[in-house]
OpenMM code with the backbone's topology and positions (N, CA, C; nanometers):
from openmm import Vec3, app, unit

residues = "GLY ASP VAL ILE HIS ARG MET LEU THR ALA THR GLN TYR ILE ALA PRO LEU MET ALA ASN PHE ASN PRO SER TYR SER ARG ASN SER THR VAL GLN TYR LEU ASP ASN GLY THR VAL PHE VAL VAL GLN TRP ASP LYS VAL TYR LEU GLN GLY LYS GLU ASP MET GLY SER PHE THR PHE GLN ALA ALA LEU HIS SER THR GLY ARG ILE VAL PHE GLY TYR LYS GLU ILE PRO VAL PRO VAL LEU GLN ILE SER ALA THR GLN HIS PRO VAL LYS ALA GLY LEU SER ASP ALA PHE MET ILE LEU ASN PRO SER PRO ASP VAL PRO GLU SER ARG ARG ARG THR ILE TYR GLU TYR HIS ARG VAL GLU LEU ASP THR SER LYS ILE THR ASN MET SER ALA VAL GLU PHE THR PRO LEU PRO THR CYS LEU GLN HIS GLN SER CYS GLU MET CYS VAL THR SER GLU LEU THR PHE ASN CYS SER TRP CYS HIS VAL LEU GLN ARG TYR LEU".split()
positions = [
    Vec3(-0.3192, -0.4028, -1.2633),
    Vec3(-0.2864, -0.4964, -1.3460),
    Vec3(-0.4250, -0.5208, -1.3959),
    Vec3(-0.4434, -0.6501, -1.4877),
    Vec3(-0.5229, -0.6706, -1.5633),
    Vec3(-0.5902, -0.7734, -1.4614),
    Vec3(-0.5622, -0.8253, -1.3929),
    Vec3(-0.5888, -0.9375, -1.2628),
    Vec3(-0.6575, -0.8879, -1.1742),
    Vec3(-0.7265, -0.9613, -1.1544),
    Vec3(-0.7806, -0.8915, -1.0115),
    Vec3(-0.8526, -1.0380, -0.9389),
    Vec3(-0.7865, -1.0715, -0.8302),
    Vec3(-0.7837, -1.1815, -0.7378),
    Vec3(-0.8210, -1.1392, -0.5991),
    Vec3(-0.9239, -1.2347, -0.5499),
    Vec3(-0.9002, -1.1905, -0.3614),
    Vec3(-0.7771, -1.1632, -0.3000),
    Vec3(-0.6678, -1.3159, -0.3431),
    Vec3(-0.5387, -1.2858, -0.2697),
    Vec3(-0.4799, -1.1991, -0.2825),
    Vec3(-0.4645, -1.0973, -0.4470),
    Vec3(-0.4165, -1.0051, -0.4457),
    Vec3(-0.4502, -0.8656, -0.3910),
    Vec3(-0.5698, -0.8715, -0.3878),
    Vec3(-0.5879, -0.7266, -0.2903),
    Vec3(-0.5808, -0.7329, -0.1844),
    Vec3(-0.5350, -0.8546, -0.1197),
    Vec3(-0.4980, -0.8406, 0.0063),
    Vec3(-0.3616, -0.8550, 0.0208),
    Vec3(-0.2631, -0.8731, -0.0836),
    Vec3(-0.1233, -0.8641, -0.0974),
    Vec3(-0.0698, -0.7333, -0.1034),
    Vec3(-0.1730, -0.6888, -0.2532),
    Vec3(-0.1826, -0.5090, -0.2926),
    Vec3(-0.1890, -0.3794, -0.2026),
    Vec3(-0.1821, -0.3583, -0.1513),
    Vec3(-0.2372, -0.2590, -0.0958),
    Vec3(-0.1079, -0.1231, -0.0706),
    Vec3(-0.1920, -0.0325, -0.0572),
    Vec3(-0.1683, 0.1280, 0.0120),
    Vec3(-0.2419, 0.1637, 0.0793),
    Vec3(-0.2670, 0.0923, 0.2450),
    Vec3(-0.3329, 0.1242, 0.2989),
    Vec3(-0.3254, 0.2255, 0.4588),
    Vec3(-0.3651, 0.3431, 0.4784),
    Vec3(-0.3734, 0.4331, 0.5691),
    Vec3(-0.4723, 0.3608, 0.7081),
    Vec3(-0.5497, 0.3051, 0.6574),
    Vec3(-0.6231, 0.2223, 0.7732),
    Vec3(-0.7161, 0.1711, 0.6914),
    Vec3(-0.7171, 0.0305, 0.6823),
    Vec3(-0.8538, -0.0778, 0.5930),
    Vec3(-0.8865, -0.1518, 0.7195),
    Vec3(-1.0860, -0.1494, 0.6807),
    Vec3(-1.1494, -0.1979, 0.8042),
    Vec3(-1.2714, -0.1627, 0.7468),
    Vec3(-1.3366, -0.2653, 0.7709),
    Vec3(-1.4900, -0.2165, 0.7204),
    Vec3(-1.6239, -0.0891, 0.7425),
    Vec3(-1.5215, 0.0179, 0.6697),
    Vec3(-1.5734, 0.1417, 0.6709),
    Vec3(-1.6927, 0.1446, 0.5894),
    Vec3(-1.8064, 0.1701, 0.6243),
    Vec3(-1.9706, 0.2358, 0.5396),
    Vec3(-1.9269, 0.4032, 0.5240),
    Vec3(-1.9033, 0.4176, 0.3659),
    Vec3(-1.9196, 0.5616, 0.3323),
    Vec3(-2.0702, 0.5851, 0.3464),
    Vec3(-2.1412, 0.4688, 0.3051),
    Vec3(-2.2822, 0.5083, 0.2628),
    Vec3(-2.4278, 0.4943, 0.4060),
    Vec3(-2.3464, 0.4826, 0.5637),
    Vec3(-2.4044, 0.5385, 0.6498),
    Vec3(-2.4202, 0.6934, 0.6836),
    Vec3(-2.3763, 0.7892, 0.6341),
    Vec3(-2.4272, 0.9167, 0.6402),
    Vec3(-2.3758, 1.0285, 0.5433),
    Vec3(-2.4535, 1.0884, 0.5361),
    Vec3(-2.4334, 1.1980, 0.3971),
    Vec3(-2.3552, 1.2496, 0.3914),
    Vec3(-2.3110, 1.2617, 0.5210),
    Vec3(-2.1703, 1.3795, 0.5912),
    Vec3(-2.0169, 1.2698, 0.5146),
    Vec3(-2.0621, 1.1575, 0.5107),
    Vec3(-1.9176, 1.0688, 0.4398),
    Vec3(-1.8973, 1.1196, 0.3049),
    Vec3(-1.7071, 1.1226, 0.3305),
    Vec3(-1.7157, 1.1080, 0.1498),
    Vec3(-1.6344, 1.0421, 0.1536),
    Vec3(-1.5497, 1.0020, 0.0698),
    Vec3(-1.4342, 0.9188, 0.0123),
    Vec3(-1.3722, 1.0210, -0.1469),
    Vec3(-1.2974, 1.1103, -0.1265),
    Vec3(-1.2704, 1.1872, -0.2140),
    Vec3(-1.1146, 1.2194, -0.2544),
    Vec3(-1.0777, 1.2194, -0.3913),
    Vec3(-0.9517, 1.2448, -0.4376),
    Vec3(-0.8985, 1.3756, -0.4971),
    Vec3(-0.7521, 1.3745, -0.4833),
    Vec3(-0.7151, 1.4872, -0.5877),
    Vec3(-0.6080, 1.4350, -0.6755),
    Vec3(-0.5868, 1.5053, -0.7804),
    Vec3(-0.4409, 1.4699, -0.8274),
    Vec3(-0.4018, 1.6108, -0.9219),
    Vec3(-0.2757, 1.6367, -0.8534),
    Vec3(-0.2854, 1.7686, -0.9002),
    Vec3(-0.1189, 1.7477, -1.0213),
    Vec3(-0.0485, 1.5964, -1.0194),
    Vec3(0.0313, 1.5689, -1.0815),
    Vec3(0.1652, 1.5534, -1.0118),
    Vec3(0.1827, 1.6664, -0.9047),
    Vec3(0.2539, 1.6009, -0.8160),
    Vec3(0.2383, 1.4974, -0.6738),
    Vec3(0.0905, 1.5476, -0.6851),
    Vec3(0.0596, 1.4496, -0.5509),
    Vec3(-0.0905, 1.3690, -0.5732),
    Vec3(-0.1113, 1.2326, -0.5708),
    Vec3(-0.2185, 1.2219, -0.5515),
    Vec3(-0.3160, 1.1557, -0.3912),
    Vec3(-0.3806, 1.2382, -0.3573),
    Vec3(-0.4270, 1.2110, -0.2476),
    Vec3(-0.5786, 1.1494, -0.2408),
    Vec3(-0.6174, 1.0746, -0.1306),
    Vec3(-0.7108, 1.0175, -0.1133),
    Vec3(-0.7693, 1.0142, 0.0195),
    Vec3(-0.8818, 1.0977, 0.0632),
    Vec3(-0.9077, 1.1000, 0.1727),
    Vec3(-1.0143, 1.0524, 0.1847),
    Vec3(-1.0583, 0.9824, 0.3313),
    Vec3(-1.1827, 0.9349, 0.3775),
    Vec3(-1.2545, 1.0221, 0.4823),
    Vec3(-1.3448, 1.1104, 0.4404),
    Vec3(-1.3638, 1.2327, 0.5571),
    Vec3(-1.5262, 1.1671, 0.6132),
    Vec3(-1.5254, 1.1970, 0.7490),
    Vec3(-1.6585, 1.1548, 0.8147),
    Vec3(-1.7006, 0.9667, 0.8436),
    Vec3(-1.6168, 0.9147, 0.7803),
    Vec3(-1.6473, 0.7434, 0.7649),
    Vec3(-1.6750, 0.6695, 0.8912),
    Vec3(-1.7576, 0.5643, 0.9063),
    Vec3(-1.7847, 0.4958, 1.0156),
    Vec3(-1.7821, 0.3824, 0.9951),
    Vec3(-1.8049, 0.2906, 1.0421),
    Vec3(-1.7640, 0.0990, 1.0339),
    Vec3(-1.8754, 0.0570, 1.0817),
    Vec3(-1.9036, 0.0383, 0.9504),
    Vec3(-1.9996, -0.0594, 0.9392),
    Vec3(-2.0529, -0.1714, 1.0622),
    Vec3(-2.2127, -0.1312, 1.1187),
    Vec3(-2.2904, -0.1896, 1.2673),
    Vec3(-2.1661, -0.1305, 1.3611),
    Vec3(-2.0505, -0.0372, 1.3507),
    Vec3(-2.0141, 0.0437, 1.4861),
    Vec3(-2.0405, 0.1642, 1.4549),
    Vec3(-2.1566, 0.2719, 1.4137),
    Vec3(-2.1486, 0.3781, 1.3916),
    Vec3(-2.1154, 0.4601, 1.5297),
    Vec3(-2.1777, 0.4121, 1.6311),
    Vec3(-2.2076, 0.4563, 1.7611),
    Vec3(-2.0071, 0.4928, 1.7820),
    Vec3(-1.9428, 0.4443, 1.7540),
    Vec3(-1.8016, 0.4353, 1.7818),
    Vec3(-1.7583, 0.6097, 1.7100),
    Vec3(-1.8217, 0.6632, 1.6498),
    Vec3(-1.7715, 0.7776, 1.5489),
    Vec3(-1.7422, 0.7650, 1.4719),
    Vec3(-1.6650, 0.8883, 1.3661),
    Vec3(-1.6786, 0.9128, 1.2575),
    Vec3(-1.5243, 0.9164, 1.2430),
    Vec3(-1.3935, 0.8420, 1.1431),
    Vec3(-1.2910, 0.7987, 1.1225),
    Vec3(-1.2420, 0.9444, 0.9882),
    Vec3(-1.1513, 0.9957, 1.0309),
    Vec3(-1.1183, 1.1016, 0.9149),
    Vec3(-0.9620, 1.0846, 0.9065),
    Vec3(-0.9021, 1.0150, 0.7310),
    Vec3(-0.7415, 0.9828, 0.7748),
    Vec3(-0.7408, 1.0455, 0.5673),
    Vec3(-0.6126, 1.0324, 0.5446),
    Vec3(-0.5804, 1.0543, 0.3960),
    Vec3(-0.4519, 0.9467, 0.3819),
    Vec3(-0.4370, 0.9301, 0.2347),
    Vec3(-0.3234, 0.8440, 0.1973),
    Vec3(-0.2632, 1.0103, 0.0666),
    Vec3(-0.1205, 1.0436, 0.0675),
    Vec3(-0.0813, 1.1409, 0.0000),
    Vec3(0.0349, 1.0644, -0.0951),
    Vec3(-0.0016, 1.0260, -0.1879),
    Vec3(0.1117, 0.9791, -0.3107),
    Vec3(0.1848, 1.0448, -0.3495),
    Vec3(0.3180, 1.0689, -0.3466),
    Vec3(0.4172, 1.2343, -0.4347),
    Vec3(0.4699, 1.1478, -0.5412),
    Vec3(0.5107, 1.2265, -0.6262),
    Vec3(0.5588, 1.1658, -0.7496),
    Vec3(0.7263, 1.1119, -0.7366),
    Vec3(0.7580, 1.1658, -0.5996),
    Vec3(0.8766, 1.1495, -0.5789),
    Vec3(0.8992, 0.9350, -0.5249),
    Vec3(0.7672, 0.9410, -0.5041),
    Vec3(0.8041, 0.8080, -0.4224),
    Vec3(0.7607, 0.8421, -0.2403),
    Vec3(0.7350, 0.9464, -0.2302),
    Vec3(0.7204, 0.9416, -0.0509),
    Vec3(0.6031, 0.8936, -0.0523),
    Vec3(0.5635, 0.8725, 0.0389),
    Vec3(0.3739, 0.8530, 0.1168),
    Vec3(0.3904, 0.9159, 0.2207),
    Vec3(0.2681, 0.9466, 0.2405),
    Vec3(0.1948, 0.9770, 0.3613),
    Vec3(0.0897, 0.9778, 0.4163),
    Vec3(0.0574, 0.9093, 0.5279),
    Vec3(-0.0912, 0.8584, 0.5667),
    Vec3(-0.1172, 0.9875, 0.7211),
    Vec3(-0.1885, 1.0317, 0.6920),
    Vec3(-0.2310, 1.1521, 0.7514),
    Vec3(-0.3416, 1.1239, 0.8554),
    Vec3(-0.3689, 1.1256, 0.9667),
    Vec3(-0.4710, 1.0743, 1.1092),
    Vec3(-0.5423, 1.2126, 1.1226),
    Vec3(-0.7199, 1.2509, 1.0968),
    Vec3(-0.7467, 1.3437, 1.1543),
    Vec3(-0.8230, 1.3206, 1.2705),
    Vec3(-0.8749, 1.2453, 1.2565),
    Vec3(-1.0305, 1.1702, 1.3226),
    Vec3(-1.0167, 1.0392, 1.3837),
    Vec3(-0.9455, 0.9572, 1.4185),
    Vec3(-0.9565, 0.8224, 1.5115),
    Vec3(-1.0439, 0.8342, 1.6241),
    Vec3(-1.1609, 0.8033, 1.6282),
    Vec3(-1.2310, 0.7984, 1.7475),
    Vec3(-1.1845, 0.6921, 1.8756),
    Vec3(-1.1546, 0.5500, 1.8116),
    Vec3(-1.1080, 0.4864, 1.9039),
    Vec3(-1.0005, 0.4356, 1.8506),
    Vec3(-0.9327, 0.3813, 1.9442),
    Vec3(-0.8076, 0.2911, 1.9424),
    Vec3(-0.8424, 0.1580, 1.8194),
    Vec3(-0.7431, 0.1776, 1.7381),
    Vec3(-0.7420, 0.1177, 1.5780),
    Vec3(-0.7084, -0.1029, 1.6583),
    Vec3(-0.6549, -0.0506, 1.7479),
    Vec3(-0.6306, -0.2337, 1.8250),
    Vec3(-0.8051, -0.2534, 1.8641),
    Vec3(-0.9081, -0.1511, 1.9165),
    Vec3(-1.0520, -0.2210, 1.9172),
    Vec3(-1.1149, -0.2544, 1.8257),
    Vec3(-1.1082, -0.2441, 1.7189),
    Vec3(-1.1551, -0.2055, 1.5900),
    Vec3(-1.2125, -0.4037, 1.5144),
    Vec3(-1.2887, -0.4973, 1.5462),
    Vec3(-1.3055, -0.5942, 1.4951),
    Vec3(-1.2565, -0.6388, 1.3902),
    Vec3(-1.1853, -0.7118, 1.3527),
    Vec3(-1.1381, -0.7557, 1.2246),
    Vec3(-1.2356, -0.9497, 1.1795),
    Vec3(-1.3603, -0.9022, 1.2368),
    Vec3(-1.4145, -1.0510, 1.2219),
    Vec3(-1.4923, -1.0209, 1.0639),
    Vec3(-1.5028, -0.9441, 1.0412),
    Vec3(-1.6109, -0.8993, 0.9137),
    Vec3(-1.5224, -0.8282, 0.7915),
    Vec3(-1.3814, -0.7662, 0.7950),
    Vec3(-1.3226, -0.7276, 0.7512),
    Vec3(-1.1514, -0.7265, 0.7681),
    Vec3(-1.0665, -0.7095, 0.7282),
    Vec3(-0.9659, -0.7167, 0.8047),
    Vec3(-0.8760, -0.5660, 0.8322),
    Vec3(-0.8488, -0.5997, 0.9253),
    Vec3(-0.7776, -0.4245, 0.9863),
    Vec3(-0.6399, -0.4235, 0.9380),
    Vec3(-0.5954, -0.3383, 0.8908),
    Vec3(-0.4281, -0.3041, 0.8271),
    Vec3(-0.4406, -0.1779, 0.8604),
    Vec3(-0.2996, -0.1657, 0.8108),
    Vec3(-0.2082, -0.0166, 0.7698),
    Vec3(-0.1018, -0.0481, 0.7392),
    Vec3(-0.0892, 0.0010, 0.6228),
    Vec3(0.0543, -0.0188, 0.6121),
    Vec3(0.0559, -0.0037, 0.4365),
    Vec3(0.1490, -0.1105, 0.4041),
    Vec3(0.1905, -0.0993, 0.2478),
    Vec3(0.2458, -0.2640, 0.1956),
    Vec3(0.1753, -0.2989, 0.0964),
    Vec3(0.2140, -0.4180, 0.0697),
    Vec3(0.2252, -0.4677, -0.1095),
    Vec3(0.2817, -0.5555, -0.1366),
    Vec3(0.3334, -0.5363, -0.2721),
    Vec3(0.3549, -0.7002, -0.3197),
    Vec3(0.2728, -0.7424, -0.3798),
    Vec3(0.2997, -0.9282, -0.4821),
    Vec3(0.2954, -0.8909, -0.6285),
    Vec3(0.2694, -1.0109, -0.7144),
    Vec3(0.2606, -1.0364, -0.8159),
    Vec3(0.2595, -1.2139, -0.8889),
    Vec3(0.1831, -1.1870, -0.9538),
    Vec3(0.0598, -1.2823, -0.9534),
    Vec3(0.1583, -1.3923, -1.0880),
    Vec3(0.1832, -1.5351, -1.0878),
    Vec3(0.2424, -1.5993, -1.1919),
    Vec3(0.1442, -1.6870, -1.2772),
    Vec3(0.1118, -1.7003, -1.3541),
    Vec3(-0.0068, -1.8365, -1.4105),
    Vec3(0.0798, -1.8914, -1.4667),
    Vec3(0.0701, -2.0239, -1.3794),
    Vec3(0.2021, -2.1491, -1.4136),
    Vec3(0.1076, -2.2553, -1.4555),
    Vec3(0.1326, -2.3181, -1.5995),
    Vec3(0.0490, -2.4584, -1.6545),
    Vec3(0.0305, -2.5771, -1.5300),
    Vec3(-0.0960, -2.6291, -1.5102),
    Vec3(-0.1003, -2.7064, -1.4043),
    Vec3(-0.0296, -2.8411, -1.4525),
    Vec3(-0.0073, -2.9109, -1.4113),
    Vec3(0.0574, -3.0335, -1.4314),
    Vec3(-0.0560, -3.1477, -1.4444),
    Vec3(-0.1925, -3.1459, -1.3974),
    Vec3(-0.3260, -3.1968, -1.3910),
    Vec3(-0.3980, -3.2384, -1.5228),
    Vec3(-0.4185, -3.0805, -1.5601),
    Vec3(-0.4867, -2.9975, -1.6299),
    Vec3(-0.4256, -2.9726, -1.7518),
    Vec3(-0.3676, -3.0011, -1.8483),
    Vec3(-0.2609, -2.9142, -1.9420),
    Vec3(-0.3364, -2.7804, -1.9674),
    Vec3(-0.4741, -2.7607, -2.0531),
    Vec3(-0.5174, -2.6508, -2.0708),
    Vec3(-0.5424, -2.4907, -1.9490),
    Vec3(-0.5146, -2.5505, -1.8172),
    Vec3(-0.5567, -2.4753, -1.6687),
    Vec3(-0.4399, -2.4058, -1.6833),
    Vec3(-0.4257, -2.3388, -1.5745),
    Vec3(-0.3364, -2.2300, -1.5842),
    Vec3(-0.3640, -2.2186, -1.3979),
    Vec3(-0.2226, -2.2757, -1.2631),
    Vec3(-0.2252, -2.1955, -1.1917),
    Vec3(-0.2017, -2.1288, -1.1293),
    Vec3(-0.2654, -2.0166, -1.0506),
    Vec3(-0.2195, -1.8605, -1.0091),
    Vec3(-0.1203, -1.9000, -0.8763),
    Vec3(-0.0289, -1.8386, -0.8960),
    Vec3(0.0648, -1.8727, -0.7517),
    Vec3(0.1177, -1.7133, -0.7872),
    Vec3(0.0815, -1.6271, -0.6322),
    Vec3(0.1308, -1.4922, -0.5690),
    Vec3(0.2238, -1.4722, -0.4479),
    Vec3(0.2957, -1.3735, -0.5087),
    Vec3(0.4034, -1.4141, -0.4575),
    Vec3(0.4189, -1.2315, -0.3644),
    Vec3(0.3817, -1.2254, -0.2590),
    Vec3(0.4037, -1.1267, -0.1710),
    Vec3(0.5449, -1.0851, -0.1164),
    Vec3(0.6296, -0.9670, -0.2266),
    Vec3(0.7794, -0.9520, -0.1935),
    Vec3(0.7927, -0.8952, -0.1178),
    Vec3(0.7492, -0.7917, -0.0451),
    Vec3(0.7282, -0.6849, 0.0093),
    Vec3(0.6404, -0.6473, 0.1112),
    Vec3(0.6577, -0.6323, 0.2671),
    Vec3(0.5058, -0.5654, 0.3220),
    Vec3(0.5505, -0.4814, 0.4770),
    Vec3(0.4919, -0.3981, 0.4655),
    Vec3(0.5720, -0.2820, 0.5772),
    Vec3(0.3910, -0.2786, 0.6678),
    Vec3(0.4164, -0.3411, 0.7816),
    Vec3(0.2798, -0.3281, 0.8508),
    Vec3(0.3152, -0.1912, 0.9695),
    Vec3(0.2163, -0.0801, 1.0096),
    Vec3(0.1966, 0.0139, 1.0903),
    Vec3(0.1826, -0.0670, 1.1902),
    Vec3(0.2470, -0.0165, 1.3487),
    Vec3(0.1966, -0.0603, 1.4887),
    Vec3(0.0540, 0.0657, 1.4567),
    Vec3(-0.0378, 0.0052, 1.4536),
    Vec3(-0.1328, 0.0498, 1.5012),
    Vec3(-0.2160, 0.1685, 1.5990),
    Vec3(-0.1255, 0.1017, 1.7204),
    Vec3(-0.1852, 0.1473, 1.7888),
    Vec3(-0.0890, 0.3400, 1.8062),
    Vec3(-0.0014, 0.3472, 1.7480),
    Vec3(-0.0025, 0.4707, 1.7156),
    Vec3(-0.0654, 0.5693, 1.6269),
    Vec3(-0.1266, 0.5012, 1.5144),
    Vec3(-0.1929, 0.5788, 1.4649),
    Vec3(-0.3443, 0.6647, 1.5618),
    Vec3(-0.3300, 0.7461, 1.5804),
    Vec3(-0.4185, 0.8663, 1.7076),
    Vec3(-0.4509, 0.9624, 1.6134),
    Vec3(-0.5558, 1.0349, 1.6774),
    Vec3(-0.6329, 1.1540, 1.5912),
    Vec3(-0.4415, 1.2980, 1.5723),
    Vec3(-0.4664, 1.3728, 1.4919),
    Vec3(-0.3625, 1.4568, 1.4897),
    Vec3(-0.1958, 1.4011, 1.4162),
    Vec3(-0.2125, 1.2843, 1.3747),
    Vec3(-0.0527, 1.2201, 1.3654),
    Vec3(-0.0520, 1.1639, 1.2265),
    Vec3(0.0913, 1.1565, 1.1940),
    Vec3(0.1003, 1.1207, 1.0486),
    Vec3(0.2560, 0.9923, 1.0313),
    Vec3(0.2302, 0.9692, 0.9203),
    Vec3(0.3049, 0.8525, 0.9089),
    Vec3(0.3773, 0.8816, 0.7366),
    Vec3(0.4999, 0.8794, 0.7717),
    Vec3(0.5523, 0.9326, 0.6422),
    Vec3(0.6600, 0.8117, 0.5510),
    Vec3(0.6718, 0.7695, 0.4476),
    Vec3(0.7131, 0.6637, 0.4087),
    Vec3(0.8008, 0.7138, 0.2810),
    Vec3(0.9318, 0.7191, 0.2883),
    Vec3(1.0396, 0.7693, 0.1937),
    Vec3(1.1095, 0.6572, 0.1068),
    Vec3(1.1252, 0.6522, -0.0224),
    Vec3(1.1962, 0.5508, -0.0672),
    Vec3(1.3280, 0.5433, -0.0828),
    Vec3(1.3870, 0.4270, -0.0454),
    Vec3(1.5267, 0.3678, -0.0224),
    Vec3(1.5706, 0.4365, -0.2058),
    Vec3(1.6893, 0.4620, -0.1749),
    Vec3(1.7648, 0.4604, -0.3285),
    Vec3(1.7863, 0.3205, -0.3609),
    Vec3(1.7762, 0.3524, -0.5604),
    Vec3(1.8126, 0.2474, -0.5836),
    Vec3(1.9031, 0.2604, -0.7170),
    Vec3(1.9612, 0.1737, -0.7859),
    Vec3(2.0318, 0.2540, -0.8339),
    Vec3(1.9606, 0.2632, -1.0247),
    Vec3(1.8739, 0.3057, -0.9871),
    Vec3(1.7337, 0.3076, -1.1184),
    Vec3(1.7463, 0.4780, -1.1402),
    Vec3(1.8070, 0.5219, -1.0344),
    Vec3(1.8115, 0.6707, -1.0317),
    Vec3(1.9287, 0.7143, -1.0914),
    Vec3(2.0539, 0.6396, -1.1264),
    Vec3(2.1012, 0.6302, -1.2264),
    Vec3(2.0970, 0.6866, -1.3538),
    Vec3(2.1974, 0.7226, -1.4066),
    Vec3(2.1781, 0.7930, -1.5681),
    Vec3(2.2500, 0.6052, -1.6978),
    Vec3(2.3681, 0.5710, -1.6044),
    Vec3(2.4458, 0.4703, -1.6580),
    Vec3(2.4639, 0.3940, -1.5427),
    Vec3(2.5571, 0.3100, -1.5693),
    Vec3(2.6326, 0.1362, -1.5154),
    Vec3(2.7136, 0.1997, -1.4752),
    Vec3(2.8201, 0.3307, -1.5158),
    Vec3(2.9321, 0.3477, -1.4703),
    Vec3(2.9088, 0.4539, -1.3789),
    Vec3(2.8011, 0.5346, -1.3472),
    Vec3(2.7528, 0.6110, -1.2841),
    Vec3(2.7171, 0.5308, -1.1010),
    Vec3(2.6529, 0.4394, -1.1912),
    Vec3(2.6041, 0.3336, -1.0834),
    Vec3(2.7166, 0.2897, -0.9985),
    Vec3(2.8038, 0.2524, -1.0403),
    Vec3(2.8784, 0.1431, -1.0163),
    Vec3(2.9680, 0.2498, -0.9344),
    Vec3(3.0282, 0.3736, -0.9823),
    Vec3(3.1021, 0.4516, -0.8775),
    Vec3(3.0265, 0.5578, -0.7650),
    Vec3(2.8716, 0.5567, -0.7694),
    Vec3(2.7941, 0.6427, -0.7016),
    Vec3(2.8733, 0.5688, -0.5479),
    Vec3(2.8443, 0.6873, -0.4274),
    Vec3(2.8560, 0.6490, -0.3087),
    Vec3(2.7863, 0.5589, -0.2470),
    Vec3(2.6410, 0.5480, -0.2772),
    Vec3(2.5780, 0.4424, -0.2590),
    Vec3(2.6004, 0.3181, -0.3010),
    Vec3(2.6391, 0.2189, -0.1866),
    Vec3(2.6563, 0.0813, -0.1865),
    Vec3(2.5231, -0.0153, -0.2854),
    Vec3(2.5457, -0.0554, -0.3787),
    Vec3(2.4825, -0.1756, -0.4636),
    Vec3(2.5231, -0.3071, -0.4537),
    Vec3(2.6348, -0.3269, -0.4269),
    Vec3(2.6642, -0.4435, -0.4640),
    Vec3(2.6836, -0.5029, -0.5700),
    Vec3(2.6849, -0.3685, -0.6975),
    Vec3(2.6735, -0.3816, -0.8646),
    Vec3(2.7750, -0.5571, -0.8447),
    Vec3(2.6942, -0.5896, -0.9635),
    Vec3(2.8187, -0.6642, -1.0212),
    Vec3(2.8012, -0.7330, -1.1240),
    Vec3(2.8852, -0.7943, -1.2512),
    Vec3(2.8938, -0.8293, -1.3814),
    Vec3(2.8020, -0.9291, -1.4036),
    Vec3(2.6794, -0.9030, -1.4911),
    Vec3(2.5886, -0.9758, -1.5662),
    Vec3(2.6492, -1.0571, -1.6504),
    Vec3(2.7029, -1.1809, -1.7145),
    Vec3(2.7246, -1.2390, -1.8491),
    Vec3(2.6466, -1.2773, -1.8980),
    Vec3(2.5188, -1.3288, -1.8867),
    Vec3(2.3684, -1.3338, -1.9561),
    Vec3(2.3418, -1.1811, -2.0556),
    Vec3(2.3462, -1.0860, -1.9085),
    Vec3(2.2928, -0.9806, -2.0023),
    Vec3(2.3883, -0.9114, -2.0404),
    Vec3(2.5341, -0.8780, -2.0225),
    Vec3(2.6387, -0.8132, -2.0485),
    Vec3(2.6411, -0.7016, -2.0037),
    Vec3(2.6071, -0.6698, -1.8846),
    Vec3(2.6015, -0.5613, -1.8095),
    Vec3(2.5896, -0.5459, -1.6212),
    Vec3(2.6378, -0.4380, -1.5936),
    Vec3(2.6641, -0.4361, -1.4264),
    Vec3(2.4748, -0.4622, -1.3704),
    Vec3(2.4546, -0.4926, -1.3205),
    Vec3(2.3660, -0.5237, -1.2217),
    Vec3(2.3948, -0.5168, -1.1107),
] * unit.nanometer
topology = app.Topology()
chain = topology.addChain("A")
for resn in residues:
    res = topology.addResidue(resn, chain)
    for name in ("N", "CA", "C"):
        topology.addAtom(name, app.Element.getBySymbol(name[0]), res)
């Protein structure tokens, strides 16, 4: 989106492993991406934690498929993630989404107050992140996959659709 706010970056992320990584520590450290139209992959290769370079290098990736499937792959995790300090930077693994609304401020009519609503978060159990492991997220079905209201309402998937008098359609 157009708005970048510190709280949005804390609540909107796809993070195979968020920590205080320093890709500039080693000439062998890289962050690369690939997009072939079907899958977008970002790989952190041989990256080190800032100030903790003696722990060893981390190699992991996130693959975002056009089907909505997301796969986190972990090749090299030299220490248990629970041992990574969060004092300098948050340590997270998972997915989160939020949106921001600008409301008029009651005190100052010309200004707007930002309100951020986090509406979904999936946190991984970081004790499960180990060498040569992976996590797969698969999207849940939605009524948007149907071509018409009738197909949605008669679908074997139950979405509890009901008629909306305001919109004059099934929701």
